[in-house]
N, C-alpha and C positions, 0 to 999 in steps of 0.2 A: 336278533341275531344269538343263537346262543350257540357257547362256546364248549369243548370236553373241560371236565373240571380240574383242576390241577393243584388236589392239596400242599401247602403248609409245608407240612413232614413229609420228608422224605423229598422233599424236588431239589434236583440240584440245577443251580444259578449263580449263573457267572455274574460279577457287576467291574464294570470297567469304571477306573478314577477311585477305585476304590479304600484307596492308601490313608487317606484322609475327609472330614467335611459331613456329607452328605453319602458318599458311597464305602466311607468309617461305618457313621450311623447306619447304615441299609444291614450290609457287611451280620452285623453285633444283631439286627434286629430278624432279620431272616436265620440266622443261628440259633436265637433264646425259640425259633418258633420251631425248631427243627429241621431243617433244610439245612441241605450238601453245599456251603460257599464256599466258591472259585473267586478270588481276585486280583484285577488284572491292574499293572500301575507302572507308570514311566518308575515308580522311585519301587523298584522288585527289592525284597527281602525274601529270606525263607521259608517266608507264608504270603508271598506275593509273585505273583507271577510277574515275570515282566509286559507289559505292553505297550508299544506307541499307535494310540488307535488314528491314527493319521496313516497310516504305513497297512498295507490293505495287505502283503503279509506279517506283518507283527498279530493282526488280527489273526488271520487262519492260524501260527502257530498258534496261539492262546487258543482257538478253540478247540484244533485239533489234542492240545496238553489236556484240558479240560476234557473232550470228548473222550482221547484214552483213556483217563483212567477211571471216568464215573461211568461212560456206556453211552450220554446224551446228555442235550441242553436243557434244561425245562423251562428255565425260565432265563432271559438275559436282559442284564438295567446299565442300560446306557446309559452314563451317568458324567462319566468324563467332559472335560470344558472350564476354560480360561475365560475368566472377566475381566479385559485393561479397560479404563477408564480416564476417558476427558476429554481435548478437545480433539473433533474430527478430524478438525484439516492439519492438526501437528502429532496426531495419531502419524507413526511409520507404515509404510509399507507393509512390512512384514511382519507388523504386529499381526494388522486387519488378517492379514492372508492367516497366520498361524489360529489365530481366534477363529475364523470361518470354514479353514480345514481340519480343526479339534470338538468347533461344537456342529460341525454339519455332515463335511466327510466324515469326522470319527462313526456319525450316528449312522452316513452311506456305507462304511464298511464294516459294520458290526451288524448290521441287517445281513447285509449278501452274504457274509460270515458265517448266520446262526439259522438264518430263515431258512435254508434246503434240508438242514435235518429233522428240524421241527413240522415242513411242512411232509415230508414222508413220512412220519409218526403218526401224521394228523393230527397233531398236539403240542401248543407253546403257546409263551407271551414275551414279548417283547413291552416292556417301560424303558423309555424315552422322556429321558431329568428336560424339560425343558425350562421353563420360564416365565411368568407373568407379565417379565419382558417381552416377550411374546406373541403380546395382546396388550403392554400401555409405552409407546414410544418413550426415550427418556432424557435429557442434554448430556451429554458426558457419556454416551453407551450408543450408540449409534451404530457400531459394526454389530460389538454383541448385540441390542437390538435384534441387530437381522440377521443375525445366526440365530436366536429362538423366535425367532418368526416363521425362518425356513424349518428350526425344527418341529413344532404344530403342525407347518402343511407337509411336508415329507409323513410325520406320525400320522399324520389324514388320510394321507393318498394309497400308501403303501397296507395303514388296513383296512382302507375299504377295495383295494385290487387281489388282496388274499383272501377276501371274508371268507370263501367259502371251501379255505382251507383246513378249516379249524384252529388256523393260529392266530390269535389278536395281537393287536398291541393301542398302546396306551400312554399319554402323555403326560405326564406331568408337571403340573406349573406352580411353582412354588413364590411364593413374596421375596424381599428380603429376608435372608437365611445369614441366623449368627456364625458363618464361617469365615476362613481366609480369603475367600473370594472379596468377603462387603470389609475388609477391616481397611479402616482411617475413612469407610464414608458414616455419618451421621442417619442411623437408621429410624424406623419410625415417622410419621406422615404422608410422603408419597404412598409408601407400600407398607404395610403390617411387618412389621415380625416376628418372625417363625425359626424352630429351634431345629439341627439341622435329623433329633429324632420323630420330629412332626412330620418332616417330607418322607422319612425310615417309612410312618406307618403308613403315611397315605399308597407309599408305593406298593408296598406290600397289600397292602390294602384292594390295587387292583387285579389282582388274580381270584379276589371273589367278585367283583364288582363286572368286571372285566369292562370297564367305561374306557370312551373315546377319548377325554380329558379327565383330569381332576388341579383343580384348582387346590391351594397350600396354605392361608386358608379357603375351606369348602364355599363361605358366600363371597370372595372374589369372582366367584363362578359367571356370577351376574353379568359383567362388567362389560360384553360385549353388547348387549341389550342395552347399558347405560349409556356405552360409546356410540350408539345407534339413534338413542333417541334424546341426547340434550347437546343441544347448538354446542358449536366447535368453540363460538367463543365466553360461554358460559364454562367448559368443559374448561377450558384455556385459564381464565380468572381462576377455579375452584385449584388447579393443578399447582398456580402460580403461589394460590396462600397457602399451598398445603408441602410447600418448598420440592418439586419436583426435579431441583437441576441440583439439585446437592453434589452426586456424580459430577459435576460442574464446577461448581465453585465453591464448595466446604470439602474437599480432601485434606484429608492428615499427613500428606505426605511421610511424614517419620514413623506413623503407626501402619504406612501401608509401605512400606520399604521393600520388605525383608519378602511380599507376594511382587510386588513388582520385581524384585532381582529376580526368585525363582521364574517368575514368567519372561523375563527374558532370555536367564538360560537356556530355557525351553524354545524358543524363538531362534534363538541362537543356531541350536544344534539342527532345529527347524529349516530352515533358511540353507546349510552344508549341505543337505541332501534331498535340497530342491535339485529337480531337473535343469 
């Protein structure tokens, strides 16, 4: 499928969760290449628009604010996400609900808010920031895994549904990223480690390739084939050897405390606004 070209220079780009981490790096990368960048985040500032991706009205207000100022949205980067870690049975329901609402429903809200305008113009591009955790199940990350598997499936299905509209969707799947989300986890081993800037370059690169999925690093794209061909027993031994359970067994609680506290505040706020 060939899509109408979108040049980075001059494009109007909206990014969720853009105040830090991958979102911040992506905003910087787009801006450096001449795009007009609009960032939405719970942590609103003079340069960041208020946005709660779990709330459809909040997303619509963000979309309206960007469109009113710049006339359109050429690219949406659905980046906002949370990553609680720990024992599945010990995780509070409220934490699991927030994880799914941010990481899955947040994408749904973004798509339903922005796609109609793109489809009406016959051009546009959406990047859903998923994760290799959407392909590789890891102990200590069960609900996060579920949310990212859902993100991959959602992207693929909506991409197919609107393939003839001129609007493309891409899922970007980073491995372990050196951001606050991974604080307190010994990186390396089970997954290669990348920087937010590596992911940002991959996100911007999808405007050129319009590829359905992009792994970061690229060589991880072969995981599906590997998992299909290698017997489960052998895969289990290999994953154990490289320590795929670090999110469960080797968490540094002190190093992760600030992030856990911030997510806890988000969970509490989210729970108060639930019907």
